[in-house]
Kinemage of the C-alpha trace (Angstrom):
@kinemage 1
@onewidth
@group {chain A} dominant
@subgroup {mainchain}
@vectorlist {calphas} color= white
{ca met a 1} P 20.717 -15.534 24.052
{ca ile a 2} L 20.399 -19.119 22.867
{ca asp a 3} L 21.752 -19.701 19.375
{ca his a 4} L 20.696 -22.875 17.650
{ca pro a 5} L 20.821 -23.692 13.915
{ca arg a 6} L 17.341 -25.205 14.070
{ca leu a 7} L 15.896 -21.946 15.382
{ca asp a 8} L 17.478 -20.069 12.489
{ca ile a 9} L 16.016 -22.549 10.016
{ca ala a 10} L 12.609 -22.289 11.670
{ca glu a 11} L 12.650 -18.488 11.457
{ca lys a 12} L 13.685 -18.637 7.800
{ca cys a 13} L 10.706 -20.914 7.137
{ca leu a 14} L 8.406 -18.486 8.933
{ca phe a 15} L 9.791 -15.594 6.890
{ca ala a 16} L 9.202 -17.594 3.704
{ca gly a 17} L 5.638 -18.163 4.914
{ca leu a 18} L 5.233 -14.421 5.413
{ca leu a 19} L 6.440 -13.713 1.864
{ca ala a 20} L 4.108 -16.384 0.456
{ca thr a 21} L 1.196 -14.825 2.346
{ca leu a 22} L 1.906 -11.419 0.818
{ca val a 23} L 1.913 -12.920 -2.693
{ca trp a 24} L -1.294 -14.849 -1.967
{ca leu a 25} L -3.306 -11.905 -0.593
{ca pro a 26} L -4.237 -10.204 -3.898
{ca leu a 27} L -5.008 -13.465 -5.746
{ca pro a 28} L -8.531 -14.213 -4.405
{ca met a 29} L -9.997 -10.891 -5.592
{ca gly a 30} L -7.849 -8.842 -3.251
{ca ser a 31} L -8.851 -11.157 -0.362
{ca asn a 32} L -12.075 -9.137 -0.266
{ca arg a 33} L -14.116 -12.225 0.569
{ca asp a 34} L -15.047 -13.574 3.986
{ca trp a 35} L -13.208 -16.864 3.528
{ca ala a 36} L -10.083 -15.074 2.279
{ca val a 37} L -10.161 -12.713 5.260
{ca gly a 38} L -10.454 -15.704 7.586
{ca leu a 39} L -7.522 -17.419 5.868
{ca phe a 40} L -5.390 -14.281 6.162
{ca ile a 41} L -6.102 -14.011 9.887
{ca leu a 42} L -5.329 -17.705 10.347
{ca leu a 43} L -2.028 -17.451 8.457
{ca val a 44} L -0.667 -14.376 10.220
{ca gly a 45} L -1.867 -15.751 13.540
{ca ala a 46} L -0.013 -19.030 13.040
{ca leu a 47} L 3.133 -17.239 11.823
{ca ser a 48} L 3.020 -14.879 14.820
{ca ile a 49} L 2.697 -17.740 17.299
{ca gly a 50} L 5.625 -19.561 15.691
{ca trp a 51} L 7.800 -16.434 15.676
{ca ser a 52} L 6.934 -15.630 19.303
{ca ile a 53} L 7.910 -19.127 20.428
{ca ile a 54} L 11.271 -18.795 18.663
{ca gln a 55} L 11.934 -15.473 20.405
{ca leu a 56} L 11.012 -16.895 23.805
{ca val a 57} L 13.419 -19.784 23.313
{ca arg a 58} L 16.206 -17.702 21.773
{ca lys a 59} L 15.969 -14.787 24.247
{ca glu a 60} L 17.622 -12.459 21.753
{ca ser a 61} L 17.435 -8.672 21.868
{ca leu a 62} L 15.464 -7.517 18.848
{ca gly a 63} L 17.254 -4.174 18.680
{ca thr a 64} L 16.341 -0.514 18.422
{ca gly a 65} L 14.347 -0.937 15.219
{ca phe a 66} L 11.876 -3.307 16.840
{ca arg a 67} L 11.571 -1.075 19.897
{ca arg a 68} L 10.893 1.950 17.683
{ca ala a 69} L 8.234 -0.041 15.833
{ca leu a 70} L 6.341 -0.656 19.081
{ca leu a 71} L 4.894 2.877 19.115
{ca pro a 72} L 3.251 2.621 15.649
{ca leu a 73} L 2.140 -0.893 16.549
{ca gly a 74} L 0.659 0.437 19.787
{ca leu a 75} L -1.331 3.020 17.813
{ca leu a 76} L -2.708 0.279 15.575
{ca leu a 77} L -3.655 -1.773 18.635
{ca leu a 78} L -5.298 1.274 20.207
{ca ala a 79} L -7.575 1.588 17.174
{ca gln a 80} L -8.513 -2.099 17.506
{ca leu a 81} L -9.238 -1.573 21.201
{ca trp a 82} L -11.742 1.107 20.223
{ca val a 83} L -13.366 -1.261 17.706
{ca leu a 84} L -13.657 -3.818 20.517
{ca ile a 85} L -15.395 -1.206 22.681
{ca gln a 86} L -17.760 -0.380 19.802
{ca trp a 87} L -18.628 -4.054 19.499
{ca leu a 88} L -18.994 -4.890 23.186
{ca gly a 89} L -20.538 -1.558 24.198
{ca gly a 90} L -23.420 -1.690 21.739
{ca ile a 91} L -22.176 1.363 19.832
{ca ser a 92} L -21.987 -0.366 16.461
{ca arg a 93} L -24.994 -0.293 14.145
{ca asp a 94} L -23.730 -3.522 12.543
{ca pro a 95} L -22.114 -5.702 15.252
{ca gly a 96} L -21.353 -8.574 12.855
{ca ser a 97} L -19.312 -6.396 10.502
{ca thr a 98} L -17.624 -4.679 13.430
{ca phe a 99} L -16.464 -8.027 14.802
{ca gln a 100} L -15.096 -8.964 11.385
{ca tyr a 101} L -13.236 -5.630 11.180
{ca leu a 102} L -11.870 -6.272 14.681
{ca met a 103} L -10.434 -9.634 13.627
{ca leu a 104} L -9.057 -8.133 10.415
{ca gly a 105} L -7.506 -5.259 12.355
{ca ile a 106} L -5.807 -7.719 14.713
{ca gly a 107} L -4.482 -9.496 11.619
{ca tyr a 108} L -2.958 -6.212 10.389
{ca cys a 109} L -1.330 -5.687 13.794
{ca leu a 110} L 0.177 -9.177 13.698
{ca leu a 111} L 1.443 -8.543 10.165
{ca tyr a 112} L 3.138 -5.343 11.322
{ca leu a 113} L 4.667 -7.288 14.217
{ca leu a 114} L 6.003 -9.986 11.885
{ca val a 115} L 7.595 -7.549 9.440
{ca ser a 116} L 9.143 -5.511 12.259
{ca gly a 117} L 10.416 -8.631 14.005
{ca met a 118} L 11.784 -10.560 11.034
{ca ala a 119} L 12.831 -7.931 8.455
{ca arg a 120} L 15.740 -6.691 10.583
{ca thr a 121} L 18.578 -7.334 8.134
{ca arg a 122} L 19.399 -5.803 4.793
{ca arg a 123} L 19.046 -9.130 3.029
{ca arg a 124} L 15.529 -9.696 4.344
{ca ile a 125} L 14.399 -6.163 3.566
{ca ser a 126} L 15.637 -6.623 -0.008
{ca leu a 127} L 13.839 -9.985 -0.246
{ca leu a 128} L 10.631 -8.460 1.055
{ca leu a 129} L 10.792 -5.589 -1.420
{ca gly a 130} L 11.640 -8.025 -4.210
{ca val a 131} L 8.631 -10.213 -3.401
{ca leu a 132} L 6.325 -7.163 -3.466
{ca val a 133} L 7.756 -6.283 -6.875
{ca phe a 134} L 7.278 -9.876 -8.076
{ca ser a 135} L 3.653 -9.884 -6.902
{ca gly a 136} L 3.006 -6.515 -8.551
{ca val a 137} L 4.555 -7.691 -11.818
{ca phe a 138} L 2.395 -10.814 -11.779
{ca gln a 139} L -0.737 -8.728 -11.218
{ca ala a 140} L 0.316 -6.352 -13.987
{ca phe a 141} L 1.136 -9.108 -16.470
{ca phe a 142} L -2.036 -11.043 -15.670
{ca gly a 143} L -4.214 -7.936 -15.958
{ca thr a 144} L -2.743 -6.713 -19.233
{ca phe a 145} L -2.773 -10.202 -20.762
{ca met a 146} L -6.446 -10.701 -19.919
{ca thr a 147} L -7.357 -7.307 -21.337
{ca leu a 148} L -5.333 -7.601 -24.532
{ca ser a 149} L -6.392 -11.224 -25.177
{ca gly a 150} L -10.065 -10.545 -24.547
{ca val a 151} L -10.346 -13.526 -22.172
{ca glu a 152} L -11.290 -11.279 -19.223
{ca trp a 153} L -11.095 -13.712 -16.313
{ca leu a 154} L -10.217 -13.292 -12.686
{ca val a 155} L -8.410 -16.185 -11.021
{ca leu a 156} L -11.560 -17.868 -9.698
{ca glu a 157} L -14.318 -16.596 -11.986
{ca ala a 158} L -15.079 -14.667 -15.153
{ca lys a 159} L -14.835 -10.902 -14.957
{ca arg a 160} L -18.199 -9.138 -14.835
{ca phe a 161} L -17.125 -5.581 -14.113
{ca his a 162} L -14.570 -3.231 -15.710
{ca val a 163} L -14.348 -5.336 -18.855
{ca gly a 164} L -11.800 -3.781 -21.219
{ca his a 165} L -9.744 -2.427 -18.341
{ca ala a 166} L -6.855 -4.128 -16.550
{ca thr a 167} L -7.936 -5.342 -13.105
{ca gly a 168} L -5.469 -8.156 -12.398
{ca thr a 169} L -7.067 -10.524 -9.899
{ca phe a 170} L -9.051 -7.649 -8.352
{ca val a 171} L -12.699 -6.975 -9.136
{ca asn a 172} L -12.191 -3.217 -9.350
{ca arg a 173} L -9.599 -1.583 -11.601
{ca asn a 174} L -8.983 1.105 -8.975
{ca his a 175} L -7.893 -1.557 -6.511
{ca leu a 176} L -5.423 -3.005 -8.985
{ca ala a 177} L -4.128 0.548 -9.408
{ca gly a 178} L -3.813 0.907 -5.640
{ca tyr a 179} L -1.897 -2.352 -5.354
{ca leu a 180} L 0.399 -1.369 -8.215
{ca glu a 181} L 1.091 1.977 -6.543
{ca leu a 182} L 2.430 0.132 -3.516
{ca ser a 183} L 4.333 -2.477 -5.545
{ca met a 184} L 5.900 0.167 -7.754
{ca ala a 185} L 6.898 2.172 -4.681
{ca ala a 186} L 8.624 -0.970 -3.379
{ca gly a 187} L 10.360 -1.423 -6.749
{ca ile a 188} L 11.554 2.181 -6.904
{ca gly a 189} L 12.769 1.926 -3.324
{ca leu a 190} L 14.711 -1.228 -4.156
{ca leu a 191} L 16.165 0.316 -7.316
{ca met a 192} L 17.290 3.434 -5.458
{ca ala a 193} L 18.600 1.418 -2.509
{ca leu a 194} L 20.848 -0.639 -4.798
{ca arg a 195} L 22.183 2.305 -6.803
{ca asp a 196} L 25.953 2.746 -6.886
{ca gly a 197} L 27.731 5.273 -4.729
{ca gly a 198} L 30.891 7.183 -5.387
{ca arg a 199} L 31.550 9.811 -8.004
{ca phe a 200} L 28.895 10.179 -10.693
{ca arg a 201} L 29.657 8.533 -14.009
{ca trp a 202} L 27.414 8.092 -17.015
{ca ala a 203} L 28.492 4.462 -17.286
{ca arg a 204} L 27.169 3.778 -13.798
{ca leu a 205} L 23.885 5.454 -14.623
{ca val a 206} L 23.485 3.278 -17.715
{ca glu a 207} L 24.304 0.215 -15.605
{ca thr a 208} L 21.671 1.227 -13.051
{ca ile a 209} L 19.045 1.584 -15.754
{ca met a 210} L 20.061 -1.254 -18.083
{ca gly a 211} L 22.507 -3.464 -16.143
{ca pro a 212} L 22.021 -6.132 -13.445
{ca lys a 213} L 19.188 -4.085 -11.930
{ca met a 214} L 17.335 -4.388 -15.215
{ca arg a 215} L 14.967 -6.972 -13.743
{ca val a 216} L 13.640 -4.429 -11.273
{ca arg a 217} L 13.547 -1.765 -13.975
{ca leu a 218} L 11.684 -4.073 -16.355
{ca gly a 219} L 9.233 -4.900 -13.592
{ca leu a 220} L 8.521 -1.201 -13.118
{ca val a 221} L 7.881 -0.826 -16.845
{ca ile a 222} L 5.363 -3.704 -16.822
{ca met a 223} L 3.583 -2.278 -13.789
{ca val a 224} L 3.368 1.185 -15.349
{ca ile a 225} L 1.775 -0.347 -18.450
{ca ala a 226} L -0.818 -2.097 -16.291
{ca leu a 227} L -1.434 1.051 -14.246
{ca val a 228} L -2.178 3.000 -17.424
{ca met a 229} L -4.300 0.148 -18.838
{ca ser a 230} L -6.391 0.107 -15.664
{ca his a 231} L -7.538 3.589 -16.756
{ca ser a 232} L -7.816 4.493 -13.084
{ca arg a 233} L -7.739 8.270 -13.052
{ca met a 234} L -6.882 8.799 -9.404
{ca gly a 235} L -4.595 5.761 -9.339
{ca asn a 236} L -2.380 7.233 -12.053
{ca thr a 237} L -2.661 10.750 -10.663
{ca ala a 238} L -1.825 9.655 -7.111
{ca phe a 239} L 1.209 7.614 -8.069
{ca phe a 240} L 2.876 10.104 -10.357
{ca ala a 241} L 2.000 13.034 -8.068
{ca ser a 242} L 3.611 11.258 -5.109
{ca leu a 243} L 6.621 10.322 -7.267
{ca leu a 244} L 7.120 13.963 -8.262
{ca ile a 245} L 6.545 15.323 -4.739
{ca val a 246} L 8.714 12.821 -2.866
{ca gly a 247} L 11.220 12.647 -5.722
{ca gly a 248} L 11.596 16.418 -5.758
{ca ala a 249} L 12.188 16.455 -2.003
{ca phe a 250} L 14.640 13.568 -2.313
{ca val a 251} L 16.672 15.359 -4.970
{ca leu a 252} L 16.861 18.486 -2.820
{ca ile a 253} L 17.853 16.544 0.311
{ca asp a 254} L 20.614 14.419 -1.231
{ca arg a 255} L 22.899 17.089 -2.645
{ca glu a 256} L 25.850 14.778 -3.218
{ca asn a 257} L 23.894 12.502 -5.561
{ca arg a 258} L 21.507 15.102 -6.977
{ca leu a 259} L 22.403 14.599 -10.643
{ca arg a 260} L 22.320 10.799 -10.429
{ca asn a 261} L 18.996 10.752 -8.573
{ca ser a 262} L 17.454 13.292 -10.938
{ca leu a 263} L 18.390 11.271 -14.014
{ca ile a 264} L 17.132 7.976 -12.552
{ca leu a 265} L 13.787 9.506 -11.556
{ca ala a 266} L 13.510 11.312 -14.902
{ca ser a 267} L 14.063 8.015 -16.703
{ca ile a 268} L 11.176 6.455 -14.776
{ca val a 269} L 8.786 9.290 -15.624
{ca leu a 270} L 9.843 10.029 -19.195
{ca ile a 271} L 10.464 6.511 -20.482
{ca asp a 272} L 7.406 5.008 -18.828
{ca ile a 273} L 4.848 7.743 -19.507
{ca phe a 274} L 5.817 9.323 -22.783
{ca ile a 275} L 7.222 6.327 -24.647
{ca ile a 276} L 5.950 2.967 -23.375
{ca ser a 277} L 2.541 3.988 -22.037
{ca gln a 278} L 1.725 5.757 -25.298
{ca tyr a 279} L 1.037 2.337 -26.831
{ca phe a 280} L -1.033 0.934 -23.970
{ca gly a 281} L -4.045 3.142 -23.439
{ca leu a 282} L -2.623 6.503 -22.360
{ca asp a 283} L -4.975 8.335 -24.730
{ca gln a 284} L -7.977 6.538 -23.243
{ca leu a 285} L -6.837 7.450 -19.745
{ca lys a 286} L -6.455 11.109 -20.751
{ca glu a 287} L -9.954 11.035 -22.260
{ca arg a 288} L -11.419 9.686 -19.011
{ca leu a 289} L -9.651 12.424 -17.050
{ca val a 290} L -10.901 15.181 -19.342
{ca asn a 291} L -14.491 13.917 -19.527
{ca thr a 292} L -14.972 13.291 -15.804
{ca arg a 293} L -18.075 15.059 -14.489
{ca leu a 294} L -19.311 14.800 -10.929
{ca asn a 295} L -22.479 16.847 -11.529
{ca asp a 296} L -25.015 17.324 -14.305
{ca val a 297} L -24.511 20.312 -16.564
{ca val a 298} L -27.836 22.213 -16.521
{ca val a 299} L -28.731 25.104 -18.826
{ca asp a 300} L -32.099 26.868 -18.429
{ca gly a 301} L -33.400 24.020 -16.344
{ca asn a 302} L -32.472 21.361 -18.893
{ca val a 303} L -29.813 18.682 -18.373
{ca ile a 304} L -27.292 19.087 -21.186
{ca leu a 305} L -24.663 16.615 -19.950
{ca glu a 306} L -25.393 13.918 -17.395
{ca ala a 307} L -22.944 13.248 -14.598
{ca asn a 308} L -20.827 10.175 -15.233
{ca glu a 309} L -19.913 9.710 -11.552
{ca tyr a 310} L -22.073 8.853 -8.546
{ca arg a 311} L -19.125 8.840 -6.157
{ca gly a 312} L -19.384 12.585 -5.607
{ca leu a 313} L -23.048 12.176 -4.675
{ca val a 314} L -22.193 9.337 -2.282
{ca val a 315} L -19.745 11.565 -0.446
{ca glu a 316} L -22.220 14.443 -0.413
{ca his a 317} L -25.031 12.286 0.993
{ca ala a 318} L -22.735 10.612 3.523
{ca leu a 319} L -21.649 13.884 5.143
{ca pro a 320} L -24.796 14.137 7.329
{ca leu a 321} L -24.083 10.574 8.433
{ca ala a 322} L -20.632 11.668 9.595
{ca lys a 323} L -22.246 14.382 11.722
{ca glu a 324} L -24.525 11.943 13.578
{ca asn a 325} L -21.871 10.410 15.825
{ca pro a 326} L -18.651 12.322 15.111
{ca ile a 327} L -16.945 11.292 18.345
{ca ile a 328} L -17.749 7.592 18.718
{ca gly a 329} L -18.697 6.683 15.135
{ca gln a 330} L -21.302 4.295 13.773
{ca gly a 331} L -19.180 1.182 14.264
{ca ala a 332} L -16.361 -0.280 12.167
{ca gly a 333} L -17.678 -1.864 8.967
{ca ser a 334} L -21.173 -0.429 9.397
{ca phe a 335} L -21.267 1.941 6.404
{ca glu a 336} L -23.228 -0.460 4.208
{ca ala a 337} L -25.880 -0.842 6.910
{ca val a 338} L -26.346 2.838 7.785
{ca phe a 339} L -25.874 4.634 4.459
{ca pro a 340} L -29.196 3.644 2.778
{ca arg a 341} L -31.040 6.043 5.122
{ca phe a 342} L -29.171 8.936 3.514
{ca ala a 343} L -28.743 7.694 -0.063
{ca gly a 344} L -31.900 9.207 -1.576
{ca arg a 345} L -33.329 8.674 -5.029
{ca glu a 346} L -30.411 10.430 -6.692
{ca ile a 347} L -28.236 7.363 -6.014
{ca pro a 348} L -29.811 4.362 -7.768
{ca leu a 349} L -26.925 1.976 -7.077
{ca his a 350} L -26.007 0.075 -3.923
{ca tyr a 351} L -22.850 1.329 -2.219
{ca asp a 352} L -21.145 -0.701 0.486
{ca his a 353} L -18.276 1.795 0.775
{ca ala a 354} L -18.063 5.577 0.742
{ca his a 355} L -15.477 5.768 -2.076
{ca asn a 356} L -13.494 7.972 0.274
{ca asp a 357} L -11.459 6.159 2.906
{ca phe a 358} L -11.073 9.225 5.089
{ca leu a 359} L -14.810 9.843 5.237
{ca gln a 360} L -15.649 6.182 5.785
{ca phe a 361} L -13.148 5.799 8.615
{ca phe a 362} L -14.556 8.919 10.274
{ca ile a 363} L -18.133 7.685 9.904
{ca glu a 364} L -17.341 4.229 11.258
{ca phe a 365} L -14.571 4.874 13.815
{ca gly a 366} L -15.401 8.400 14.895
{ca leu a 367} L -12.811 10.864 16.119
{ca ile a 368} L -11.690 8.526 18.925
{ca gly a 369} L -10.876 5.661 16.564
{ca cys a 370} L -9.478 7.793 13.744
{ca leu a 371} L -6.929 9.668 15.846
{ca pro a 372} L -4.571 6.687 16.445
{ca leu a 373} L -4.812 5.733 12.762
{ca val a 374} L -3.871 9.263 11.683
{ca leu a 375} L -0.948 9.233 14.111
{ca phe a 376} L 0.129 5.814 12.793
{ca val a 377} L 0.308 7.059 9.201
{ca gly a 378} L 1.995 10.310 10.238
{ca leu a 379} L 4.609 8.493 12.314
{ca ser a 380} L 5.295 6.030 9.495
{ca met a 381} L 5.805 8.919 7.083
{ca his a 382} L 8.147 10.524 9.616
{ca tyr a 383} L 10.323 7.409 9.696
{ca ala a 384} L 10.282 7.151 5.882
{ca ile a 385} L 11.484 10.753 5.539
{ca lys a 386} L 14.047 10.219 8.295
{ca ala a 387} L 15.501 7.267 6.369
{ca met a 388} L 15.378 9.266 3.145
{ca arg a 389} L 17.539 11.947 4.762
{ca gln a 390} L 20.365 9.543 5.724
{ca arg a 391} L 23.135 10.681 3.411
{ca lys a 392} L 25.698 8.163 4.663
{ca ser a 393} L 23.672 5.193 3.458
{ca leu a 394} L 22.289 4.954 -0.058
{ca tyr a 395} L 20.448 1.806 0.936
{ca arg a 396} L 18.595 3.316 3.892
{ca ser a 397} L 17.685 6.455 1.969
{ca gly a 398} L 16.492 4.406 -1.008
{ca val a 399} L 14.187 2.198 1.068
{ca gly a 400} L 12.862 5.257 2.880
{ca phe a 401} L 12.251 6.943 -0.464
{ca gly a 402} L 10.180 4.024 -1.731
{ca ala a 403} L 8.210 3.770 1.504
{ca ala a 404} L 7.423 7.496 1.409
{ca ile a 405} L 6.105 7.244 -2.173
{ca gly a 406} L 3.832 4.325 -1.275
{ca ile a 407} L 2.486 5.925 1.901
{ca leu a 408} L 1.727 9.247 0.201
{ca ser a 409} L 0.349 7.716 -2.993
{ca leu a 410} L -2.315 5.598 -1.326
{ca met a 411} L -3.300 8.523 0.912
{ca ile a 412} L -3.938 10.639 -2.186
{ca his a 413} L -5.842 7.799 -3.844
{ca ser a 414} L -7.915 7.248 -0.689
{ca ser a 415} L -9.592 10.622 -1.177
{ca thr a 416} L -11.704 9.148 -3.994
{ca asp a 417} L -11.656 5.403 -3.401
{ca phe a 418} L -11.614 2.669 -0.754
{ca asn a 419} L -8.317 0.836 -1.211
{ca leu a 420} L -7.852 0.586 2.553
{ca gln a 421} L -11.057 -1.467 2.766
{ca ile a 422} L -9.461 -4.113 0.512
{ca pro a 423} L -7.412 -6.517 2.688
{ca ala a 424} L -4.634 -7.093 0.128
{ca asn a 425} L -4.014 -3.375 -0.319
{ca ala a 426} L -4.359 -2.502 3.361
{ca ala a 427} L -1.961 -5.316 4.334
{ca thr a 428} L 0.615 -4.223 1.750
{ca tyr a 429} L 0.293 -0.659 3.035
{ca ile a 430} L 0.996 -1.938 6.557
{ca val a 431} L 4.124 -3.682 5.250
{ca leu a 432} L 5.474 -0.459 3.714
{ca cys a 433} L 4.796 1.402 6.972
{ca ala a 434} L 6.770 -1.246 8.869
{ca leu a 435} L 9.613 -1.031 6.336
{ca ala a 436} L 9.766 2.735 6.894
{ca val a 437} L 10.946 2.018 10.436
{ca ala a 438} L 13.187 -0.880 9.395
{ca ala a 439} L 14.898 1.352 6.834
{ca asn a 440} L 16.387 3.373 9.682
{ca tyr a 441} L 17.351 0.517 11.996
{ca his a 442} L 18.552 -2.760 10.526
{ca arg a 443} L 21.634 -4.912 10.394
{ca val a 444} L 23.863 -4.359 7.386
{ca gly a 445} L 25.100 -7.938 7.614
{ca pro a 446} L 24.698 -10.944 9.885
{ca asn a 447} L 27.862 -10.139 11.846
{ca arg a 448} L 27.210 -6.470 12.437
{ca pro a 449} L 25.395 -5.143 15.507
{ca val a 450} L 21.685 -4.434 15.291
{ca asp a 451} L 22.016 -0.749 16.161
{ca asp a 452} L 24.974 0.079 13.927
{ca glu a 453} L 24.117 3.363 12.169
{ca arg a 454} L 27.611 4.840 12.089
{ca ile a 455} L 28.946 2.869 9.147
{ca ala a 456} L 28.778 4.574 5.773
{ca asp a 457} L 27.292 1.502 4.173
{ca ser a 458} L 26.564 2.905 0.751
């Protein structure tokens, strides 16, 4: 191992570049533009080359955490290998889009590599979570300000869609909701990771909620307001369902801190939903949930109520497309090119995505390409739960708790939307999956060994 102060400075600069990239990603409409995708690939590529050179010069062991992250990374790379075969083998129905998805997929792999390689200390994990919270708060504040002021602008252009709903710098309100789900999961993970140990006292609980950690708590409040003001039905449902499911499991697992954890989680749900959100569009969100109809209501052959959703029809008409090539798929990114054959007259609008990530991945990647992606998500959730179960470390369990909420929440949301087709949201999801592994294996401090898991570092 070669230790040199300049190498440490260089790696700190690269880590700062990684954090800046994560903040930048949602700004140009979720990076859902060709030039933004190209810039993302260029940035993570340059950061990866710089980090690799530092490791070659330093010759330092990266520890158990990095080695454990190689299996999920290998699954991601395996999916990209299949996309490469689709492109080169003439399987894809849209070779241009498949090549773009290949480059984007490689970018996600490099991002996972960077997070796994550089976020190996407690300080850096906390910084990474804090930056995700900062970015989510900015999106929330920007979105709510634009909606309440009536200006209705994105960063680069005037808003044309979802006027009257918070969208942040995203075009679609559901994608802002998806990004906030991940940012709020990071914030909750950070809040729980920094909670005090020892015997339960009401004074400590008040300090957790209103004390020095108030900045994180205030950020969560702002993001909840924006999530409600987005009026995204599945976004709100997915987040609070995952919070209740993972939170309930967390309370049952951590018996020693059950009362403290229950009160902190209850404060998030009760204060945010029933007090603050009541003044920022909760009634409108409830109305949208109640009045959602996926099909026309027909009585005696007459349409009494027209359907207010075409997404259900898109899924219904796309199912035969999924049966055409269930093993090898139609080619990554090819949905927009192949779906018009099955759309029919019942769907008057143009759809470039299936509004169901699971269905779209199956249509495009087939069973061969989907299997490594499913295993990647499952393995990431395994590591998040494993960290959540570590009773000796409040920090590890807290980070694992936040990662588990984010992973589950976006999976629920993906059943009715296409957040994983938006680069900013997919990249942030990759970051949380990498942090699920890092939560289990990281240095507590700069002078402690990489693989030290025996210390009760609460």
